[in-house]
C-alpha positions in Angstrom: 218.5 1.3 8.3 215.8 3.9 8.5 212.2 3.0 7.3 210.4 5.5 5.1 206.7 6.5 6.0 206.0 8.0 2.5 203.9 5.0 1.4 201.8 5.1 4.5 201.2 8.8 4.1 200.0 8.3 0.5 197.5 5.6 1.5 196.2 7.9 4.2 195.7 10.8 1.7 193.6 8.5 -0.6 191.6 7.2 2.3 190.5 10.5 3.7 188.2 11.7 0.8 186.7 8.2 0.5 185.8 8.3 4.2 184.2 11.7 3.7 182.2 10.3 0.8 181.0 7.4 2.8 180.1 9.6 5.7 178.1 11.8 3.3 176.0 8.8 2.3 174.8 8.2 5.8 171.2 9.1 6.9 172.2 11.7 9.4 170.7 14.6 7.3 174.1 16.1 6.7 173.8 19.0 4.1 177.2 18.2 2.7 176.0 15.1 0.8 177.9 14.6 -2.4 175.6 14.0 -5.4 176.6 12.5 -8.7 174.8 14.1 -11.7 172.1 11.9 -13.4 172.2 11.0 -17.0 171.4 13.7 -19.5 168.0 13.2 -21.1 167.7 14.0 -24.8 164.6 15.8 -25.9 162.1 13.5 -27.8 162.4 13.5 -31.6 159.6 15.6 -33.1 158.0 16.5 -36.4 155.4 19.0 -37.7 152.0 18.6 -39.2 149.4 20.9 -40.7 145.8 20.4 -42.0 144.2 22.1 -45.0 140.5 22.1 -45.7 140.1 21.7 -49.5 136.7 20.0 -49.8 134.6 22.6 -51.7 131.2 21.6 -50.4 132.0 20.3 -46.9 131.2 22.3 -43.8 133.9 23.7 -41.4 135.6 20.9 -39.5 137.2 20.0 -36.3 140.4 17.9 -36.3 141.0 15.4 -33.5 144.4 13.9 -32.6 144.2 10.7 -30.5 140.5 11.6 -29.7 141.1 15.1 -28.5 140.1 18.2 -30.5 143.3 19.9 -31.7 141.9 22.2 -34.4 138.4 23.8 -34.2 136.3 25.3 -36.9 138.7 25.0 -39.9 136.8 26.3 -42.9 137.3 25.9 -46.6 140.6 27.2 -48.1 142.0 27.6 -44.5 145.1 26.0 -43.0 145.8 25.1 -39.4 149.5 26.1 -39.8 152.2 23.7 -38.6 152.0 22.2 -35.2 154.9 20.4 -33.5 154.3 16.9 -32.2 156.5 14.1 -30.8 157.5 11.7 -33.6 155.3 8.6 -33.4 152.0 7.2 -34.4 148.7 9.1 -34.1 145.0 8.5 -34.8 143.7 11.5 -36.7 140.1 12.2 -37.4 138.1 15.0 -39.0 134.5 15.8 -38.0 132.2 18.0 -40.0 130.3 20.7 -38.0 126.6 20.2 -38.8 123.7 22.3 -37.5 123.4 21.2 -33.9 125.9 18.3 -34.1 129.1 17.0 -35.6 129.8 13.9 -37.7 133.0 12.0 -38.4 134.0 12.3 -42.1 137.7 11.1 -42.1 139.5 8.6 -40.0 143.2 8.0 -40.3 144.4 5.4 -37.8 148.1 5.0 -37.0 149.4 8.1 -38.9 153.1 7.9 -38.6 154.9 11.2 -38.0 158.7 10.8 -38.4 161.5 12.9 -36.9 161.8 16.3 -38.7 159.0 15.5 -41.2 156.6 18.3 -42.2 153.6 16.6 -43.9 150.4 18.4 -44.8 147.1 16.5 -44.6 144.5 17.8 -47.0 140.8 17.0 -46.8 139.9 16.7 -50.5 137.0 15.7 -52.7 133.4 16.6 -52.5 131.7 15.9 -49.2 130.2 12.6 -50.4 133.7 11.3 -51.3 135.8 13.3 -48.9 139.2 11.7 -48.1 142.6 12.6 -46.8 145.5 13.4 -49.0 149.0 13.6 -47.5 151.5 15.9 -49.2 155.1 16.4 -48.2 157.2 19.5 -48.7 159.7 19.7 -51.5 162.8 17.6 -50.9 164.9 20.5 -52.3 166.4 22.9 -49.9 166.1 26.3 -51.6 169.0 28.8 -51.5 168.4 32.4 -50.2 167.3 33.5 -53.7 165.0 30.5 -54.4 161.7 29.0 -53.4 161.0 25.3 -53.5 157.5 24.3 -54.7 155.2 21.3 -54.2 152.2 21.5 -56.5 148.9 19.6 -55.8 145.7 19.1 -57.8 142.8 19.3 -55.2 139.9 20.5 -57.4 137.6 17.5 -57.6 135.6 18.6 -60.6 138.5 19.8 -62.7 140.0 17.4 -65.2 143.7 16.6 -65.6 145.5 19.9 -66.3 148.8 21.2 -67.6 150.7 23.7 -65.5 152.8 26.4 -67.0 155.3 28.5 -65.0 156.9 31.4 -66.8 158.1 35.0 -66.7 155.0 37.4 -66.5 155.5 38.7 -70.0 156.0 35.3 -71.8 153.5 34.6 -74.5 151.5 31.5 -73.8 151.9 30.1 -77.3 155.7 29.8 -76.8 155.4 27.8 -73.6 155.7 24.1 -72.8 153.9 22.6 -69.8 156.1 22.3 -66.8 154.1 19.2 -65.8 150.7 17.5 -66.1 148.6 16.0 -63.3 145.2 14.7 -62.3 143.0 15.3 -59.2 144.7 13.9 -56.1 148.3 14.0 -57.6 151.1 16.0 -56.1 154.4 17.0 -57.8 157.7 18.2 -56.2 158.6 21.0 -58.6 161.9 21.7 -56.9 163.5 25.1 -56.6 162.8 28.1 -58.8 164.2 31.6 -58.6 162.3 33.9 -56.1 161.2 36.5 -58.6 158.0 37.6 -60.3 156.4 34.7 -62.1 153.1 33.8 -63.9 151.2 30.6 -63.4 148.8 29.4 -66.0 146.7 26.2 -66.0 145.6 24.7 -69.3 143.2 22.0 -70.4 143.9 20.7 -73.9 145.9 23.9 -74.7 143.2 26.3 -73.5 144.1 28.5 -70.6 141.5 28.0 -67.8 143.4 29.9 -65.1 145.9 32.8 -65.2 147.4 34.1 -62.0 148.8 37.3 -63.6 152.1 38.4 -62.0 152.9 36.7 -58.7 156.0 38.0 -56.9 157.8 35.2 -55.1 160.5 37.5 -53.8 159.0 37.8 -50.3 159.1 34.0 -49.9 162.8 33.6 -50.8 164.4 30.7 -48.9 161.0 29.0 -48.2 159.2 25.8 -49.2 155.7 26.5 -50.5 152.7 24.3 -51.2 150.8 25.5 -54.2 147.4 23.8 -54.4 144.7 24.1 -57.1 141.3 24.1 -55.4 137.8 24.7 -56.6 136.3 28.2 -56.8 133.5 28.8 -54.3 130.9 31.1 -55.9 129.5 32.0 -59.3 131.6 35.2 -59.6 134.9 33.3 -59.0 133.8 30.5 -61.4 133.0 33.0 -64.1 136.7 33.7 -64.4 138.0 30.2 -63.8 136.9 26.8 -62.3 140.0 26.9 -60.0 142.0 29.1 -57.9 145.4 28.6 -56.2 145.9 28.3 -52.4 149.5 28.9 -51.4 150.6 27.8 -47.9 153.9 28.9 -46.4 156.3 27.4 -43.9 155.0 29.9 -41.3 151.5 28.6 -41.7 150.0 31.5 -43.7 147.6 30.9 -46.5 147.2 33.1 -49.6 144.5 32.7 -52.3 145.5 33.5 -55.9 142.4 34.2 -58.0 142.4 34.3 -61.8 143.6 37.7 -62.8 140.3 38.4 -64.6 138.1 37.8 -61.5 135.6 40.5 -61.0 133.5 41.4 -58.0 129.8 40.3 -58.1 127.0 42.9 -57.4 123.2 42.5 -57.4 120.8 45.3 -56.6 117.2 45.1 -55.3 114.7 48.0 -55.4 112.9 48.1 -52.0 112.2 51.8 -51.6 108.4 52.1 -51.3 108.1 55.7 -52.5 111.0 56.1 -54.9 108.8 55.6 -58.0 106.4 58.2 -56.7 109.2 60.7 -56.1 110.7 60.0 -59.6 107.4 59.9 -61.4 108.0 56.3 -62.4 110.8 53.7 -62.5 114.3 54.9 -61.6 117.7 54.3 -63.1 121.1 53.8 -61.4 124.4 55.2 -62.5 127.9 53.9 -61.3 131.0 56.1 -61.2 134.5 55.0 -60.1 137.3 57.6 -59.6 139.7 54.8 -58.9 139.1 53.3 -62.4 138.9 56.7 -64.0 135.3 55.7 -65.0 132.8 58.4 -65.8 129.2 57.7 -64.9 127.8 54.6 -66.5 124.2 53.7 -66.7 124.2 50.5 -64.7 120.4 49.9 -64.5 118.4 51.7 -67.2 114.9 51.2 -65.7 114.3 49.9 -62.2 110.8 49.3 -60.7 109.8 48.4 -57.1 110.7 44.9 -56.1 112.8 44.3 -59.2 116.2 42.7 -59.0 119.3 43.5 -61.1 120.7 41.7 -63.1 118.0 39.1 -62.6 116.7 36.6 -60.1 119.6 35.5 -57.8 122.2 36.5 -60.3 125.3 38.8 -60.0 126.7 41.4 -62.3 130.5 41.4 -62.6 132.4 44.6 -62.1 136.1 45.3 -61.7 137.3 45.4 -58.0 137.3 49.1 -57.0 135.4 51.7 -55.1 132.2 53.0 -56.7 129.6 55.8 -56.1 126.0 55.1 -57.1 123.5 57.7 -58.2 119.7 57.1 -58.3 117.8 59.2 -60.7 114.4 59.4 -62.6 114.4 57.3 -65.8 115.6 60.2 -68.0 119.1 58.9 -69.0 120.7 61.9 -67.3 122.8 61.6 -64.1 122.2 65.4 -63.5 118.7 64.5 -62.4 120.1 62.3 -59.5 118.0 62.4 -56.4 120.5 60.3 -54.3 124.3 59.8 -54.4 125.8 57.1 -52.2 129.0 57.0 -50.3 131.8 55.1 -51.9 131.3 51.3 -51.8 134.5 49.2 -52.2 134.1 45.8 -53.7 136.8 43.1 -53.8 137.6 40.5 -56.5 135.8 37.2 -56.0 133.4 38.6 -53.4 129.7 39.0 -54.0 127.5 41.7 -52.7 123.8 42.5 -52.4 122.9 46.2 -52.5 119.3 47.2 -51.4 117.8 50.5 -52.3 115.7 51.0 -49.2 114.0 53.7 -47.1 111.9 56.7 -48.3 112.9 59.5 -50.7 110.2 61.9 -49.5 110.1 61.1 -45.8 111.8 59.1 -43.1 113.5 56.7 -42.7 115.6 58.3 -45.3 116.5 56.6 -48.6 119.9 54.8 -48.6 121.7 51.9 -50.1 122.1 48.9 -47.7 125.1 46.8 -48.8 126.0 43.4 -47.5 128.6 40.8 -48.4 127.3 37.4 -49.4 129.1 34.2 -48.4 127.8 32.0 -51.1 129.8 28.8 -50.9 127.4 25.8 -51.1 127.8 23.4 -48.2 126.0 20.2 -48.9 125.1 19.4 -45.3 123.4 22.7 -44.5 121.4 25.6 -45.6 122.4 29.2 -44.6 120.1 32.1 -44.2 120.4 35.8 -43.4 117.5 38.3 -42.9 117.4 41.9 -44.1 114.7 44.3 -42.8 113.7 46.6 -45.7 110.2 47.5 -44.8 110.1 50.9 -43.2 106.3 50.8 -42.5 106.7 47.8 -40.3 109.0 49.4 -37.7 110.8 47.0 -35.3 109.6 43.4 -35.7 110.1 39.9 -34.4 111.1 37.2 -36.8 110.3 33.5 -36.3 111.9 30.7 -38.4 110.5 27.3 -37.4 110.2 23.9 -39.0 107.3 23.8 -41.5 104.0 22.9 -39.8 105.3 23.0 -36.3 103.3 26.2 -35.4 100.5 28.1 -37.1 100.5 31.9 -37.6 98.0 32.1 -34.7 100.4 30.1 -32.5 103.1 32.7 -33.2 100.7 35.6 -32.5 99.6 33.9 -29.3 103.2 33.4 -28.0 103.1 29.6 -28.4 106.1 29.4 -30.7 108.7 30.3 -28.1 111.4 33.0 -28.5 111.8 34.6 -31.9 114.9 34.1 -33.9 115.2 37.9 -34.1 113.8 40.2 -31.4 113.1 43.9 -32.0 114.6 43.7 -35.5 114.8 47.3 -36.8 114.5 48.7 -40.3 117.9 48.5 -42.0 119.2 45.7 -39.8 121.0 42.8 -41.5 121.7 39.6 -39.6 124.7 37.3 -39.7 124.1 34.0 -41.5 122.3 31.3 -39.5 122.9 27.7 -40.6 120.0 25.2 -40.5 119.5 21.6 -41.4 118.1 21.2 -44.9 114.3 21.1 -44.9 111.1 23.1 -45.1 110.6 26.1 -42.8 107.9 28.7 -41.9 109.1 32.3 -41.8 106.9 34.8 -39.9 107.5 38.5 -39.3 105.5 39.9 -36.4 104.8 43.6 -36.2 102.6 45.1 -33.5 101.7 41.6 -32.2 100.3 40.5 -35.6 101.9 38.3 -38.3 102.6 40.8 -41.1 104.6 38.4 -43.3 103.7 34.7 -43.4 105.8 32.4 -45.6 105.0 28.8 -45.1 106.9 25.6 -46.2 109.8 27.5 -47.6 112.2 24.9 -48.8 115.9 25.3 -47.9 117.9 22.5 -49.5 121.4 21.5 -48.7 123.9 23.9 -50.3 121.4 26.8 -50.5 122.5 30.2 -49.2 119.5 32.5 -49.0 119.0 36.2 -48.2 115.4 37.0 -47.0 114.5 40.6 -47.6 111.3 41.9 -45.9 109.5 44.7 -47.8 106.3 46.7 -47.2 103.5 48.1 -49.3 104.3 50.4 -52.2 103.5 54.0 -51.1 101.9 57.0 -52.9 100.3 55.3 -55.9 102.1 52.0 -56.0 100.5 48.7 -56.9 102.0 46.5 -54.1 99.6 46.8 -51.1 100.9 44.2 -48.7 104.0 43.1 -46.8 106.1 40.3 -48.2 109.6 39.0 -48.7 112.1 38.8 -51.6 114.2 35.7 -51.3 117.6 35.7 -53.1 119.8 32.6 -53.3 123.2 31.6 -54.4 
């Protein structure tokens, strides 16, 4: 009988690749080493978080995550946008930015961020009671023609309110409140059609806020956070105590002011020879082509150093572009001796307009306009300086703690470097924040202190504009240099 070798051949065929594998595992540096793939690592689970500054009198803040600064200089009504983080536990703290230092104002230990979560952490309340408020996005997933809304009450001084959501043309008397909530409460309003809507806020059936028409079409398919926050200056507050801050999935923030919000304008007469040129006080006319507004007598009689509409007050005008005419006090715009360029003003913003320079010589008469950032911050005072004294030329400005230096010290160079060096007529500084307290303000011209204001009190929350003026010229009654101080 013949013996088959087929079985032996099969064993040999199986053994050969095993031998190659074993050889490949040796330490002889062979490049033909066979490697088995390692295990596939799944990416860590993650979520998203954003921070919104909604404390109306708190300074700008830094936000720290596990002790490291993650967000710098977040100011009121601003959002950080969403940041992706690994799911897990985090220590989150918020520190207020004070003049020359920072101070911790909120501590959240062990904040849990879950997989796919998208919470928003609001800093709410006035600065003395500032606290975190965590708000989640709507649980509703909107269709392509919808938006999903979460609505939050974050205006600390506003009472409980009713919220009405309607078509723009709907009469308020026919509406029922969609919901009612108190400060610190948040409501998931679910999905609404992405179309033009009107949002009204009521207190005991009185409308205290009206958005006018808001077109949601551009936000179709998104989840939005709609937050009632406090208005931040007197012009905004004249229309409503609240405004709405809308934050989007993409991290954008849109402010919705009350539809009747004006711009605020105040005017100061600092032209030293305008009265002489006009034969007495002047008057100011305002014209707006954009509004179809013929010349209107804005200020009927305006004398040197006077303020309109009154001390540290603002006059509300519709947001538009305006041209101003300055004329002798004859009630006729045809007598105008100066016509300004167009000045555009925005709703909710406040502006100081200074009539400065000389009508009859140089530097030439003009209107100096500056936007005023008048939000009161409890932990600081804020100051800007405007040079409106043409006779002084370029000056140095010193602002020092009260009593630290005398005027003679300043003239003798013992007060260090000035806050403003070679400050020229017509210049306007940015705001400088200082700790609340009393300060000496000295303006030095030609090596001599021309303006000496001692122990000027700047309290927490004060926003001041310091306007330097010179002697009245050609028959005026003001014979010295000085300052006009305007506040919020």
